[in-house]
N, C-alpha and C positions, 0 to 999 in steps of 0.2 A: 498360737496363731502362726507362728513362723513355719512350723512343719506343714500346716494347711496350706499356706500360701505357696510353699515350695512344691507341695504335691500338685496344686492347681497350675502352677507354671510347667511342671514336668508334663502333665496331661495335655496341656494346651500345646507345648512344644513338640510333643509326640504327634499330636494331631496335625500341627503344621508340617513336620517332616513327612508324614504319610500323605498329605495333600500335595506337598512339592513332588513326591515321587509319582503321583498321578497325572500331573501336568503334562510331561512329554507324552504319555499314552494317549491322553485326550487330543493333544495336537496332531500326533501321528494318525489317529482315527479320522481326523478332519482332513488328512491329506497334507499336512504341514510337517516338514522335516524338522523336528525339535532340535536336534543336534546342530544342523546347518544354521538355523536360526539363532541359536544360542552363540555360536561362533561369529555370526555376523554383528550380533548386538554386543559382543564383548568389548569392542572399542568404544562404544558409547556409554554403556552402563553395565558394570560387571554384576550388580545386584540383579538386574533384569536378566542378564544371561544366565545367572545361576538358577533363577526361578524357572525360566523357560527350559534349561537344560535338565531340571529335575534335581532332587537330592540336595544336600546341604553343602556340597563341596567335595574336596577329596579326603576320603576317610581311609585311605590305604595305609596311612601310618598308624592307625588304631587298630589293635588286634580284633576286636570285636565290632562289627558295624552297627550292632543294635546298642551300643554304648550310650551312656547318658551326656555325653559331650555334645551340646548343641551349638550351632553356629550363632553368632550374634544376631543375625537376621531372624533365625527361628525363635530365639529368646524374646527379641523385640516384638515380633508378630504375636507370641504367646502372651506376653505382658499386656500388649495393646488389647487383645481379644478378652482378656480377663478383666482389665481395668476399664476399658471403654466401651467396647462393643457388646459385651455381656449386659452391663447395667443399662445400656441405651436400648437394648432389645427388650429387656425385662421392663423398662419404663413404658415403652411404646405398646407392649402387649398388655400391660396394666391399664393404660389409657383405653385401649380398644375395648377390653373387657368390662371396665368400670362404666364407660360410656354406653355401651350397649345394654348393660344391667339397668342403668337409670333410665334410658330411653323406653325399654320394654315395660319396666314397672310402672313408669308414668303412664305409658300407652294403656296397659291393663286398667289402671285407675280411671282412665277416661271412657274406655270401653264398657266396662261393667258398671251399670248404673247404681247398684247397691254400694259397691266400694267407692264410688264417686260421692254419693250422698252422705255415707256414713264417715268416710275417712278423708277423701281428698278434696272435698269441697272447702275445707278450711284453708287450704293452700291458696285457693283462688278468692278467698274474702278479703285479702289484704291487697291494696293498691299503692305500691311504693316504687320509686325509680331507682332503688339501690338493692344490694344484695340480700338484704334481710328478707326480702319478699320471696326470694328463690328457695330459702331454707325454712320459711315458715310453713309448718305442716303439723298435721295430727300426730300424737305421740306413737300410734300404731305404724303410721307410714314411716316415721323416723326409725322405729325399731325394725321395720322391714328393710329400710335403706342401709342401715348399719350392719345388718347381717348379709350384706352384698359380697360378691366376689372380691372386693377390695379388701376385706378383712381375712380372707381365706389364707393368703400367703403367710401372714404373721402367725396365724394359729398352726399351720404346718411346719413352719420353721421352729416354733417353740417346742413342738412335740416330736419332732424327728431329729434322731441323733445325726450327727455329721458323719460322712462316710470316711472310713479311716483309709488312709493312702495305702498302707501296707497290705490291707485285705482286698481293696478294690482295684488296685493297680500295681504294676511292677514297682520295685523298690525306687524310692526317691532318688533325685539325681545327686552326683557327687557334690560335696560341699563347695568346691570351686565353682561349679555352674550355678549353684544356688546363690553363693556370695555375690558372683559377678551379676547375676540377674537382679538381685536386690539392691546392690551397691550402686548400680547404674541409674537407679530411681532416686538416689540421694540418700538412702539410709543403708547402713550396714548392719545387719543383724548378726548376733552372735549365735553360732550353732551349737 
């Protein structure tokens, strides 16, 4: 698990670095001088100035600019995107997909008279003011509902092997960057 988490942090930090390099280009195409704006904001917020100026800071002391030494800002943004943004987006997407599936399957049961009469009418036979009435249904309707998109991710996760970091991405970051990224979360993993 440690290697997989380190690989995810590395990929996300690389994406953050690439995005930070694009920000000055976008500002310049909008007619805003990114370097000048970076110097103006330097006094108020060095982090904002660094983001506006692009890049992760001064890498002149590092022989290879493609090194795995990420700035603390890049690592924090990478960890936030992995631990907060990605699960939140997955949750929202699952809500939209499952709600859409339930709405349209329910709608089909109401529009198709045969389905309504043979399968869905049982759902409307019970009149109660609590949640049991919502889930009270014919066994065929239940079977159809449980084969919904809400169960697809679990099936695909179980059958698909995880992507290996070494084959799908450049080598993982140096142990110091990994250790720093994981130790700032409160847990120091042995590599």
